[in-house]
Every structure is written in C-alpha cells, then in structure tokens.
C-alpha positions, 0 to 999 in steps of 0.5 A, spaced: 500 500 500 505 504 501 509 503 495 503 504 491 502 511 494 509 513 493 509 510 486 503 515 485 506 521 488 512 520 483 508 519 477 504 525 479 511 529 480 513 527 473 507 529 470 507 536 473 514 537 470 513 535 463 511 541 459 505 540 455 506 540 447 499 542 444 502 542 437 496 538 433 489 537 432 485 531 429 478 532 426 473 528 422 468 529 416 463 526 412 464 531 407 471 531 404 479 531 407 479 538 405 473 539 410 477 535 416 483 539 415 480 545 415 476 543 422 483 541 425 486 547 423 481 551 426 484 549 433 491 552 431 493 558 435 494 564 431 501 566 427 503 558 427 504 554 421 502 547 418 508 543 418 504 536 417 498 533 415 496 526 415 489 523 413 485 517 413 479 515 409 474 510 412 468 507 409 463 505 414 455 503 412 457 505 405 459 512 406 466 515 406 469 518 412 475 522 413 480 523 419 485 528 419 491 530 424 494 537 423 501 538 426 503 545 427 509 549 429 510 556 432 511 562 427 519 564 427 521 571 427 514 574 429 515 581 432 522 581 431 524 588 429 
C-alpha cells in the first residue's frame, strides 16, 4: 500500500514537470479531407504554421469518412524588429 502511494506521488511529480506540447489537432468529416483539415486547423493558435498533415479515409455503412491530424509549429521571427 505504501509503495503504491509513493509510486503515485512520483508519477504525479513527473507529470507536473513535463511541459505540455499542444502542437496538433485531429478532426473528422463526412464531407471531404479538405473539410477535416480545415476543422483541425481551426484549433491552431494564431501566427503558427502547418508543418504536417496526415489523413485517413474510412468507409463505414457505405459512406466515406475522413480523419485528419494537423501538426503545427510556432511562427519564427514574429515581432522581431
């Protein structure tokens, strides 16, 4: 019991010291890949740029569905000079 409590505290400490990396978003659409990309990109913070896009097409119940993940990176040189 004591070991489990110490392990939980150690894990909590590691999670708190790890910085959050929110550089991607995933979205789905039944219309098109472009719609899924647009929805995912809408979560991107202003001033960032898309660095990678990966899409998956699926067919379910005789209808196509698209799921796309968009990765972004911060804009460089914004506000310098």
